[in-house]
N, CA, C and O atoms as a GROMACS GRO file, in nm:
protein
  532
    1MET      N    1  -0.169   6.906  -2.312
    1MET     CA    2  -0.089   6.834  -2.214
    1MET      C    3  -0.001   6.731  -2.285
    1MET      O    4  -0.039   6.672  -2.386
    2THR      N    5   0.116   6.712  -2.229
    2THR     CA    6   0.214   6.620  -2.285
    2THR      C    7   0.234   6.504  -2.187
    2THR      O    8   0.238   6.524  -2.066
    3GLY      N    9   0.246   6.384  -2.241
    3GLY     CA   10   0.270   6.269  -2.157
    3GLY      C   11   0.418   6.236  -2.150
    3GLY      O   12   0.489   6.237  -2.250
    4VAL      N   13   0.465   6.208  -2.029
    4VAL     CA   14   0.604   6.173  -2.004
    4VAL      C   15   0.606   6.049  -1.916
    4VAL      O   16   0.531   6.039  -1.819
    5PHE      N   17   0.694   5.956  -1.950
    5PHE     CA   18   0.707   5.834  -1.873
    5PHE      C   19   0.806   5.854  -1.759
    5PHE      O   20   0.920   5.896  -1.783
    6ALA      N   21   0.767   5.826  -1.638
    6ALA     CA   22   0.855   5.839  -1.522
    6ALA      C   23   0.927   5.707  -1.496
    6ALA      O   24   0.865   5.602  -1.478
    7ASP      N   25   1.061   5.715  -1.496
    7ASP     CA   26   1.144   5.598  -1.469
    7ASP      C   27   1.199   5.605  -1.327
    7ASP      O   28   1.206   5.713  -1.268
    8THR      N   29   1.236   5.493  -1.273
    8THR     CA   30   1.288   5.484  -1.137
    8THR      C   31   1.406   5.578  -1.113
    8THR      O   32   1.410   5.648  -1.012
    9VAL      N   33   1.500   5.580  -1.205
    9VAL     CA   34   1.619   5.664  -1.189
    9VAL      C   35   1.580   5.811  -1.173
    9VAL      O   36   1.635   5.881  -1.088
   10GLY      N   37   1.487   5.858  -1.252
   10GLY     CA   38   1.442   5.996  -1.244
   10GLY      C   39   1.372   6.027  -1.114
   10GLY      O   40   1.398   6.130  -1.051
   11LEU      N   41   1.284   5.939  -1.073
   11LEU     CA   42   1.209   5.962  -0.950
   11LEU      C   43   1.302   5.964  -0.828
   11LEU      O   44   1.292   6.053  -0.744
   12LEU      N   45   1.391   5.867  -0.820
   12LEU     CA   46   1.483   5.863  -0.706
   12LEU      C   47   1.575   5.985  -0.704
   12LEU      O   48   1.602   6.041  -0.598
   13ALA      N   49   1.623   6.025  -0.822
   13ALA     CA   50   1.710   6.143  -0.830
   13ALA      C   51   1.635   6.270  -0.788
   13ALA      O   52   1.694   6.359  -0.728
   14LEU      N   53   1.508   6.278  -0.820
   14LEU     CA   54   1.428   6.394  -0.782
   14LEU      C   55   1.417   6.406  -0.630
   14LEU      O   56   1.429   6.516  -0.576
   15TRP      N   57   1.394   6.296  -0.563
   15TRP     CA   58   1.371   6.298  -0.419
   15TRP      C   59   1.498   6.299  -0.337
   15TRP      O   60   1.501   6.357  -0.228
   16ASP      N   61   1.604   6.237  -0.386
   16ASP     CA   62   1.727   6.221  -0.308
   16ASP      C   63   1.826   6.334  -0.340
   16ASP      O   64   1.892   6.332  -0.444
   17GLN      N   65   1.835   6.430  -0.249
   17GLN     CA   66   1.922   6.546  -0.271
   17GLN      C   67   2.070   6.508  -0.279
   17GLN      O   68   2.150   6.586  -0.331
   18SER      N   69   2.107   6.392  -0.229
   18SER     CA   70   2.246   6.350  -0.236
   18SER      C   71   2.277   6.272  -0.365
   18SER      O   72   2.392   6.239  -0.391
   19ASP      N   73   2.177   6.244  -0.444
   19ASP     CA   74   2.196   6.173  -0.570
   19ASP      C   75   2.271   6.262  -0.669
   19ASP      O   76   2.242   6.381  -0.679
   20GLN      N   77   2.366   6.205  -0.740
   20GLN     CA   78   2.444   6.282  -0.837
   20GLN      C   79   2.357   6.346  -0.945
   20GLN      O   80   2.396   6.446  -1.004
   21TRP      N   81   2.242   6.288  -0.971
   21TRP     CA   82   2.153   6.338  -1.075
   21TRP      C   83   2.044   6.430  -1.022
   21TRP      O   84   1.957   6.472  -1.098
   22HIS      N   85   2.048   6.461  -0.892
   22HIS     CA   86   1.941   6.545  -0.834
   22HIS      C   87   1.926   6.680  -0.904
   22HIS      O   88   1.814   6.716  -0.941
   23PRO      N   89   2.033   6.759  -0.922
   23PRO     CA   90   2.013   6.891  -0.985
   23PRO      C   91   1.948   6.885  -1.124
   23PRO      O   92   1.852   6.958  -1.149
   24PRO      N   93   1.997   6.800  -1.216
   24PRO     CA   94   1.929   6.797  -1.346
   24PRO      C   95   1.789   6.737  -1.339
   24PRO      O   96   1.701   6.776  -1.416
   25ALA      N   97   1.767   6.643  -1.248
   25ALA     CA   98   1.633   6.585  -1.232
   25ALA      C   99   1.536   6.691  -1.182
   25ALA      O  100   1.424   6.702  -1.231
   26LYS      N  101   1.579   6.768  -1.084
   26LYS     CA  102   1.494   6.874  -1.029
   26LYS      C  103   1.461   6.977  -1.137
   26LYS      O  104   1.345   7.018  -1.150
   27ALA      N  105   1.561   7.019  -1.215
   27ALA     CA  106   1.539   7.117  -1.322
   27ALA      C  107   1.442   7.062  -1.428
   27ALA      O  108   1.352   7.132  -1.473
   28ALA      N  109   1.461   6.936  -1.466
   28ALA     CA  110   1.372   6.874  -1.565
   28ALA      C  111   1.230   6.864  -1.512
   28ALA      O  112   1.135   6.888  -1.586
   29PHE      N  113   1.216   6.828  -1.384
   29PHE     CA  114   1.083   6.814  -1.326
   29PHE      C  115   1.012   6.949  -1.318
   29PHE      O  116   0.892   6.958  -1.341
   30GLU      N  117   1.087   7.054  -1.286
   30GLU     CA  118   1.028   7.188  -1.282
   30GLU      C  119   0.975   7.227  -1.420
   30GLU      O  120   0.869   7.289  -1.430
   31LYS      N  121   1.047   7.193  -1.526
   31LYS     CA  122   1.000   7.221  -1.662
   31LYS      C  123   0.873   7.141  -1.693
   31LYS      O  124   0.780   7.193  -1.754
   32LEU      N  125   0.871   7.015  -1.651
   32LEU     CA  126   0.752   6.933  -1.673
   32LEU      C  127   0.631   6.990  -1.601
   32LEU      O  128   0.521   6.995  -1.655
   33THR      N  129   0.653   7.034  -1.478
   33THR     CA  130   0.545   7.093  -1.400
   33THR      C  131   0.495   7.221  -1.466
   33THR      O  132   0.374   7.243  -1.474
   34ALA      N  133   0.587   7.304  -1.514
   34ALA     CA  134   0.549   7.430  -1.578
   34ALA      C  135   0.464   7.407  -1.704
   34ALA      O  136   0.372   7.483  -1.732
   35LYS      N  137   0.496   7.301  -1.778
   35LYS     CA  138   0.418   7.276  -1.900
   35LYS      C  139   0.302   7.179  -1.875
   35LYS      O  140   0.236   7.133  -1.968
   36ARG      N  141   0.279   7.149  -1.749
   36ARG     CA  142   0.166   7.064  -1.707
   36ARG      C  143   0.168   6.927  -1.774
   36ARG      O  144   0.064   6.874  -1.814
   37ALA      N  145   0.287   6.873  -1.785
   37ALA     CA  146   0.303   6.740  -1.844
   37ALA      C  147   0.236   6.635  -1.754
   37ALA      O  148   0.238   6.646  -1.632
   38VAL      N  149   0.179   6.537  -1.817
   38VAL     CA  150   0.115   6.427  -1.745
   38VAL      C  151   0.216   6.316  -1.728
   38VAL      O  152   0.273   6.268  -1.826
   39LEU      N  153   0.238   6.274  -1.603
   39LEU     CA  154   0.331   6.164  -1.575
   39LEU      C  155   0.258   6.031  -1.586
   39LEU      O  156   0.148   6.013  -1.535
   40TRP      N  157   0.324   5.939  -1.654
   40TRP     CA  158   0.277   5.801  -1.667
   40TRP      C  159   0.387   5.710  -1.615
   40TRP      O  160   0.505   5.745  -1.624
   41THR      N  161   0.353   5.598  -1.564
   41THR     CA  162   0.450   5.493  -1.534
   41THR      C  163   0.375   5.361  -1.521
   41THR      O  164   0.252   5.356  -1.530
   42THR      N  165   0.451   5.256  -1.499
   42THR     CA  166   0.389   5.124  -1.480
   42THR      C  167   0.393   5.085  -1.333
   42THR      O  168   0.468   5.140  -1.253
   43THR      N  169   0.310   4.989  -1.301
   43THR     CA  170   0.312   4.934  -1.166
   43THR      C  171   0.449   4.872  -1.136
   43THR      O  172   0.493   4.872  -1.021
   44TYR      N  173   0.516   4.820  -1.238
   44TYR     CA  174   0.648   4.760  -1.219
   44TYR      C  175   0.750   4.865  -1.177
   44TYR      O  176   0.827   4.844  -1.084
   45VAL      N  177   0.750   4.980  -1.246
   45VAL     CA  178   0.842   5.088  -1.212
   45VAL      C  179   0.810   5.140  -1.072
   45VAL      O  180   0.901   5.168  -0.994
   46LEU      N  181   0.683   5.154  -1.042
   46LEU     CA  182   0.646   5.203  -0.909
   46LEU      C  183   0.693   5.107  -0.800
   46LEU      O  184   0.740   5.150  -0.695
   47LEU      N  185   0.680   4.977  -0.823
   47LEU     CA  186   0.729   4.878  -0.727
   47LEU      C  187   0.880   4.886  -0.712
   47LEU      O  188   0.933   4.880  -0.601
   48GLU      N  189   0.951   4.900  -0.823
   48GLU     CA  190   1.096   4.912  -0.822
   48GLU      C  191   1.138   5.037  -0.742
   48GLU      O  192   1.232   5.033  -0.663
   49THR      N  193   1.068   5.146  -0.766
   49THR     CA  194   1.095   5.271  -0.696
   49THR      C  195   1.066   5.258  -0.547
   49THR      O  196   1.145   5.302  -0.463
   50ALA      N  197   0.954   5.199  -0.514
   50ALA     CA  198   0.916   5.181  -0.373
   50ALA      C  199   1.015   5.093  -0.300
   50ALA      O  200   1.049   5.120  -0.184
   51ASN      N  201   1.064   4.988  -0.365
   51ASN     CA  202   1.165   4.903  -0.302
   51ASN      C  203   1.293   4.980  -0.276
   51ASN      O  204   1.352   4.967  -0.169
   52ALA      N  205   1.336   5.059  -0.373
   52ALA     CA  206   1.459   5.137  -0.357
   52ALA      C  207   1.443   5.244  -0.248
   52ALA      O  208   1.540   5.282  -0.183
   53ALA      N  209   1.321   5.293  -0.229
   53ALA     CA  210   1.296   5.400  -0.132
   53ALA      C  211   1.256   5.349   0.007
   53ALA      O  212   1.236   5.429   0.098
   54ALA      N  213   1.246   5.220   0.023
   54ALA     CA  214   1.192   5.164   0.147
   54ALA      C  215   1.265   5.208   0.273
   54ALA      O  216   1.203   5.223   0.378
   55ARG      N  217   1.395   5.229   0.265
   55ARG     CA  218   1.473   5.269   0.382
   55ARG      C  219   1.513   5.415   0.377
   55ARG      O  220   1.607   5.456   0.445
   56ARG      N  221   1.446   5.493   0.298
   56ARG     CA  222   1.481   5.632   0.277
   56ARG      C  223   1.373   5.724   0.335
   56ARG      O  224   1.259   5.683   0.353
   57PRO      N  225   1.410   5.848   0.364
   57PRO     CA  226   1.311   5.940   0.421
   57PRO      C  227   1.204   5.985   0.321
   57PRO      O  228   1.104   6.044   0.361
   58TYR      N  229   1.224   5.957   0.192
   58TYR     CA  230   1.124   6.000   0.095
   58TYR      C  231   1.023   5.891   0.062
   58TYR      O  232   0.953   5.898  -0.039
   59ARG      N  233   1.015   5.792   0.147
   59ARG     CA  234   0.915   5.686   0.131
   59ARG      C  235   0.773   5.743   0.118
   59ARG      O  236   0.697   5.696   0.033
   60PRO      N  237   0.734   5.843   0.199
   60PRO     CA  238   0.599   5.900   0.183
   60PRO      C  239   0.578   5.963   0.045
   60PRO      O  240   0.465   5.963  -0.005
   61ALA      N  241   0.683   6.016  -0.016
   61ALA     CA  242   0.670   6.075  -0.149
   61ALA      C  243   0.631   5.969  -0.251
   61ALA      O  244   0.555   5.997  -0.344
   62VAL      N  245   0.682   5.849  -0.234
   62VAL     CA  246   0.648   5.740  -0.326
   62VAL      C  247   0.500   5.708  -0.313
   62VAL      O  248   0.432   5.687  -0.414
   63ASP      N  249   0.450   5.704  -0.192
   63ASP     CA  250   0.308   5.673  -0.172
   63ASP      C  251   0.220   5.786  -0.225
   63ASP      O  252   0.113   5.760  -0.282
   64ARG      N  253   0.262   5.911  -0.208
   64ARG     CA  254   0.185   6.023  -0.265
   64ARG      C  255   0.182   6.013  -0.417
   64ARG      O  256   0.079   6.038  -0.480
   65LEU      N  257   0.295   5.976  -0.476
   65LEU     CA  258   0.299   5.958  -0.621
   65LEU      C  259   0.202   5.848  -0.664
   65LEU      O  260   0.127   5.864  -0.760
   66ARG      N  261   0.205   5.736  -0.592
   66ARG     CA  262   0.113   5.626  -0.624
   66ARG      C  263  -0.031   5.674  -0.624
   66ARG      O  264  -0.107   5.646  -0.717
   67GLN      N  265  -0.068   5.745  -0.519
   67GLN     CA  266  -0.205   5.794  -0.508
   67GLN      C  267  -0.240   5.890  -0.622
   67GLN      O  268  -0.349   5.882  -0.679
   68ALA      N  269  -0.146   5.979  -0.656
   68ALA     CA  270  -0.171   6.075  -0.764
   68ALA      C  271  -0.186   6.005  -0.899
   68ALA      O  272  -0.275   6.037  -0.977
   69LEU      N  273  -0.098   5.907  -0.926
   69LEU     CA  274  -0.106   5.833  -1.052
   69LEU      C  275  -0.235   5.753  -1.061
   69LEU      O  276  -0.298   5.747  -1.167
   70GLU      N  277  -0.274   5.692  -0.951
   70GLU     CA  278  -0.398   5.615  -0.950
   70GLU      C  279  -0.517   5.707  -0.974
   70GLU      O  280  -0.608   5.673  -1.050
   71SER      N  281  -0.519   5.822  -0.910
   71SER     CA  282  -0.629   5.917  -0.927
   71SER      C  283  -0.638   5.968  -1.070
   71SER      O  284  -0.747   5.988  -1.124
   72ALA      N  285  -0.522   5.990  -1.132
   72ALA     CA  286  -0.517   6.040  -1.269
   72ALA      C  287  -0.533   5.929  -1.373
   72ALA      O  288  -0.542   5.957  -1.493
   73HIS      N  289  -0.536   5.805  -1.329
   73HIS     CA  290  -0.545   5.689  -1.418
   73HIS      C  291  -0.425   5.682  -1.514
   73HIS      O  292  -0.439   5.647  -1.631
   74THR      N  293  -0.307   5.718  -1.461
   74THR     CA  294  -0.184   5.713  -1.541
   74THR      C  295  -0.083   5.614  -1.484
   74THR      O  296   0.035   5.617  -1.520
   75LEU      N  297  -0.128   5.528  -1.396
   75LEU     CA  298  -0.048   5.417  -1.346
   75LEU      C  299  -0.093   5.294  -1.423
   75LEU      O  300  -0.205   5.245  -1.404
   76VAL      N  301  -0.007   5.244  -1.510
   76VAL     CA  302  -0.044   5.138  -1.603
   76VAL      C  303  -0.001   5.002  -1.551
   76VAL      O  304   0.116   4.981  -1.518
   77THR      N  305  -0.095   4.912  -1.543
   77THR     CA  306  -0.064   4.774  -1.513
   77THR      C  307  -0.038   4.705  -1.648
   77THR      O  308  -0.127   4.696  -1.731
   78PRO      N  309   0.085   4.657  -1.668
   78PRO     CA  310   0.114   4.592  -1.797
   78PRO      C  311   0.021   4.475  -1.824
   78PRO      O  312  -0.020   4.403  -1.733
   79THR      N  313  -0.012   4.458  -1.951
   79THR     CA  314  -0.100   4.349  -1.992
   79THR      C  315  -0.020   4.220  -2.004
   79THR      O  316   0.103   4.220  -1.996
   80GLU      N  317  -0.090   4.110  -2.022
   80GLU     CA  318  -0.022   3.981  -2.045
   80GLU      C  319   0.062   3.989  -2.172
   80GLU      O  320   0.170   3.930  -2.179
   81SER      N  321   0.013   4.059  -2.272
   81SER     CA  322   0.088   4.076  -2.396
   81SER      C  323   0.214   4.158  -2.373
   81SER      O  324   0.320   4.125  -2.426
   82ASP      N  325   0.204   4.267  -2.294
   82ASP     CA  326   0.322   4.348  -2.259
   82ASP      C  327   0.426   4.259  -2.190
   82ASP      O  328   0.545   4.264  -2.222
   83TRP      N  329   0.378   4.179  -2.096
   83TRP     CA  330   0.464   4.088  -2.020
   83TRP      C  331   0.538   3.993  -2.114
   83TRP      O  332   0.660   3.977  -2.104
   84ALA      N  333   0.464   3.930  -2.204
   84ALA     CA  334   0.523   3.833  -2.296
   84ALA      C  335   0.624   3.900  -2.390
   84ALA      O  336   0.733   3.847  -2.413
   85GLU      N  337   0.587   4.016  -2.446
   85GLU     CA  338   0.679   4.087  -2.536
   85GLU      C  339   0.806   4.130  -2.464
   85GLU      O  340   0.916   4.120  -2.519
   86ALA      N  341   0.791   4.177  -2.341
   86ALA     CA  342   0.907   4.222  -2.264
   86ALA      C  343   1.002   4.106  -2.237
   86ALA      O  344   1.124   4.120  -2.251
   87TRP      N  345   0.948   3.992  -2.199
   87TRP     CA  346   1.034   3.876  -2.172
   87TRP      C  347   1.102   3.825  -2.298
   87TRP      O  348   1.216   3.779  -2.293
   88THR      N  349   1.033   3.833  -2.411
   88THR     CA  350   1.094   3.792  -2.538
   88THR      C  351   1.211   3.884  -2.571
   88THR      O  352   1.319   3.837  -2.608
   89ALA      N  353   1.191   4.014  -2.559
   89ALA     CA  354   1.298   4.111  -2.587
   89ALA      C  355   1.414   4.094  -2.489
   89ALA      O  356   1.530   4.102  -2.528
   90TYR      N  357   1.382   4.070  -2.364
   90TYR     CA  358   1.483   4.049  -2.261
   90TYR      C  359   1.567   3.925  -2.294
   90TYR      O  360   1.690   3.929  -2.288
   91ALA      N  361   1.499   3.816  -2.328
   91ALA     CA  362   1.569   3.690  -2.358
   91ALA      C  363   1.660   3.703  -2.480
   91ALA      O  364   1.766   3.640  -2.486
   92ARG      N  365   1.620   3.785  -2.577
   92ARG     CA  366   1.702   3.807  -2.696
   92ARG      C  367   1.815   3.905  -2.671
   92ARG      O  368   1.905   3.919  -2.754
   93GLY      N  369   1.812   3.973  -2.557
   93GLY     CA  370   1.916   4.069  -2.526
   93GLY      C  371   1.902   4.200  -2.602
   93GLY      O  372   2.000   4.271  -2.625
   94GLU      N  373   1.779   4.231  -2.640
   94GLU     CA  374   1.756   4.356  -2.710
   94GLU      C  375   1.791   4.473  -2.618
   94GLU      O  376   1.780   4.462  -2.496
   95THR      N  377   1.833   4.582  -2.675
   95THR     CA  378   1.869   4.704  -2.602
   95THR      C  379   1.980   4.678  -2.501
   95THR      O  380   1.978   4.731  -2.390
   96GLY      N  381   2.076   4.598  -2.541
   96GLY     CA  382   2.192   4.575  -2.456
   96GLY      C  383   2.158   4.504  -2.328
   96GLY      O  384   2.098   4.397  -2.329
   97SER      N  385   2.197   4.565  -2.217
   97SER     CA  386   2.180   4.499  -2.086
   97SER      C  387   2.055   4.546  -2.011
   97SER      O  388   2.049   4.534  -1.889
   98ALA      N  389   1.957   4.598  -2.083
   98ALA     CA  390   1.834   4.644  -2.016
   98ALA      C  391   1.765   4.529  -1.945
   98ALA      O  392   1.761   4.416  -1.994
   99GLY      N  393   1.712   4.560  -1.828
   99GLY     CA  394   1.639   4.461  -1.750
   99GLY      C  395   1.497   4.445  -1.799
   99GLY      O  396   1.451   4.519  -1.886
  100VAL      N  397   1.429   4.349  -1.743
  100VAL     CA  398   1.293   4.319  -1.789
  100VAL      C  399   1.195   4.431  -1.752
  100VAL      O  400   1.098   4.452  -1.824
  101VAL      N  401   1.219   4.502  -1.642
  101VAL     CA  402   1.131   4.615  -1.608
  101VAL      C  403   1.145   4.723  -1.714
  101VAL      O  404   1.045   4.781  -1.758
  102ASP      N  405   1.270   4.751  -1.758
  102ASP     CA  406   1.289   4.848  -1.865
  102ASP      C  407   1.223   4.801  -1.994
  102ASP      O  408   1.158   4.880  -2.062
  103HIS      N  409   1.238   4.675  -2.028
  103HIS     CA  410   1.174   4.624  -2.150
  103HIS      C  411   1.022   4.640  -2.143
  103HIS      O  412   0.958   4.673  -2.242
  104THR      N  413   0.967   4.615  -2.026
  104THR     CA  414   0.823   4.634  -2.010
  104THR      C  415   0.788   4.782  -2.030
  104THR      O  416   0.687   4.815  -2.092
  105SER      N  417   0.872   4.870  -1.976
  105SER     CA  418   0.849   5.014  -1.993
  105SER      C  419   0.851   5.050  -2.141
  105SER      O  420   0.766   5.127  -2.187
  106PHE      N  421   0.946   4.996  -2.218
  106PHE     CA  422   0.954   5.027  -2.360
  106PHE      C  423   0.826   4.985  -2.433
  106PHE      O  424   0.774   5.058  -2.517
  107ILE      N  425   0.777   4.867  -2.399
  107ILE     CA  426   0.656   4.815  -2.463
  107ILE      C  427   0.536   4.905  -2.430
  107ILE      O  428   0.460   4.942  -2.519
  108VAL      N  429   0.520   4.938  -2.303
  108VAL     CA  430   0.408   5.023  -2.260
  108VAL      C  431   0.420   5.162  -2.322
  108VAL      O  432   0.320   5.218  -2.368
  109MET      N  433   0.540   5.219  -2.323
  109MET     CA  434   0.559   5.351  -2.383
  109MET      C  435   0.521   5.349  -2.531
  109MET      O  436   0.456   5.442  -2.579
  110GLY      N  437   0.560   5.245  -2.601
  110GLY     CA  438   0.522   5.234  -2.742
  110GLY      C  439   0.372   5.226  -2.759
  110GLY      O  440   0.315   5.291  -2.847
  111ARG      N  441   0.308   5.148  -2.675
  111ARG     CA  442   0.162   5.133  -2.684
  111ARG      C  443   0.092   5.265  -2.656
  111ARG      O  444  -0.009   5.297  -2.719
  112LEU      N  445   0.145   5.343  -2.561
  112LEU     CA  446   0.084   5.472  -2.525
  112LEU      C  447   0.135   5.587  -2.611
  112LEU      O  448   0.090   5.701  -2.595
  113ARG      N  449   0.228   5.557  -2.701
  113ARG     CA  450   0.290   5.659  -2.789
  113ARG      C  451   0.361   5.768  -2.708
  113ARG      O  452   0.354   5.886  -2.743
  114LEU      N  453   0.429   5.728  -2.603
  114LEU     CA  454   0.510   5.819  -2.524
  114LEU      C  455   0.653   5.814  -2.576
  114LEU      O  456   0.704   5.706  -2.604
  115THR      N  457   0.716   5.929  -2.589
  115THR     CA  458   0.852   5.933  -2.644
  115THR      C  459   0.953   5.989  -2.545
  115THR      O  460   1.073   5.972  -2.565
  116GLU      N  461   0.907   6.056  -2.440
  116GLU     CA  462   0.997   6.118  -2.344
  116GLU      C  463   0.996   6.044  -2.211
  116GLU      O  464   0.894   5.992  -2.166
  117VAL      N  465   1.115   6.042  -2.150
  117VAL     CA  466   1.132   5.971  -2.023
  117VAL      C  467   1.189   6.068  -1.920
  117VAL      O  468   1.290   6.134  -1.944
  118PHE      N  469   1.123   6.074  -1.804
  118PHE     CA  470   1.180   6.148  -1.692
  118PHE      C  471   1.283   6.055  -1.629
  118PHE      O  472   1.252   5.974  -1.541
  119GLY      N  473   1.405   6.068  -1.676
  119GLY     CA  474   1.515   5.984  -1.632
  119GLY      C  475   1.633   6.005  -1.724
  119GLY      O  476   1.628   6.090  -1.813
  120ASN      N  477   1.738   5.929  -1.703
  120ASN     CA  478   1.856   5.941  -1.788
  120ASN      C  479   1.918   5.806  -1.822
  120ASN      O  480   2.034   5.798  -1.860
  121ASP      N  481   1.841   5.702  -1.808
  121ASP     CA  482   1.889   5.566  -1.832
  121ASP      C  483   1.923   5.546  -1.980
  121ASP      O  484   1.838   5.564  -2.068
  122GLN      N  485   2.046   5.508  -2.005
  122GLN     CA  486   2.097   5.483  -2.141
  122GLN      C  487   2.010   5.384  -2.216
  122GLN      O  488   1.996   5.395  -2.338
  123HIS      N  489   1.952   5.287  -2.147
  123HIS     CA  490   1.871   5.186  -2.214
  123HIS      C  491   1.752   5.249  -2.287
  123HIS      O  492   1.713   5.202  -2.394
  124PHE      N  493   1.694   5.353  -2.229
  124PHE     CA  494   1.582   5.420  -2.295
  124PHE      C  495   1.629   5.489  -2.424
  124PHE      O  496   1.560   5.486  -2.525
  125ARG      N  497   1.747   5.550  -2.419
  125ARG     CA  498   1.802   5.615  -2.539
  125ARG      C  499   1.830   5.509  -2.646
  125ARG      O  500   1.799   5.530  -2.764
  126THR      N  501   1.888   5.398  -2.606
  126THR     CA  502   1.917   5.290  -2.700
  126THR      C  503   1.789   5.237  -2.764
  126THR      O  504   1.788   5.198  -2.880
  127ALA      N  505   1.681   5.237  -2.686
  127ALA     CA  506   1.551   5.189  -2.736
  127ALA      C  507   1.480   5.295  -2.821
  127ALA      O  508   1.373   5.268  -2.876
  128GLY      N  509   1.539   5.415  -2.833
  128GLY     CA  510   1.482   5.516  -2.920
  128GLY      C  511   1.398   5.623  -2.852
  128GLY      O  512   1.328   5.700  -2.918
  129PHE      N  513   1.406   5.628  -2.720
  129PHE     CA  514   1.329   5.728  -2.646
  129PHE      C  515   1.420   5.844  -2.607
  129PHE      O  516   1.542   5.831  -2.605
  130HIS      N  517   1.359   5.958  -2.575
  130HIS     CA  518   1.432   6.079  -2.537
  130HIS      C  519   1.432   6.094  -2.386
  130HIS      O  520   1.325   6.109  -2.325
  131THR      N  521   1.550   6.089  -2.323
  131THR     CA  522   1.559   6.110  -2.179
  131THR      C  523   1.571   6.259  -2.151
  131THR      O  524   1.632   6.332  -2.228
  132LEU      N  525   1.512   6.304  -2.042
  132LEU     CA  526   1.502   6.447  -2.014
  132LEU      C  527   1.618   6.504  -1.933
  132LEU      O  528   1.625   6.626  -1.914
  133PHE      N  529   1.708   6.421  -1.887
  133PHE     CA  530   1.831   6.472  -1.824
  133PHE      C  531   1.939   6.366  -1.834
  133PHE      O  532   2.051   6.388  -1.788
   0.00000   0.00000   0.00000
């Protein structure tokens, strides 16, 4: 099994058929499913995703994802150290204009040795990760 980090952009594009990134997100997700990749994410990304989906019809999909990640123990609550490192990187302006949630994702991905991201956010590429669409 392969671990892949799920980012907000990827998740929203997968669920929202009107999203410009829906076709490549759907294709990438089908490949992940076929190879039985394990999805990981942080509680921060899940909160960001849930907020973005709050007024959308795919709100139940976010809750199903939460339940699946919790059951699989692949929903990571960042540590105090992750938090501190992310804020330090954010304050220094590392990785361009990446936000603190992205910086936290980078720290957690490094700790978990994850290199692939279900998403297409340039900040992940700048940080040295491989985006899947």
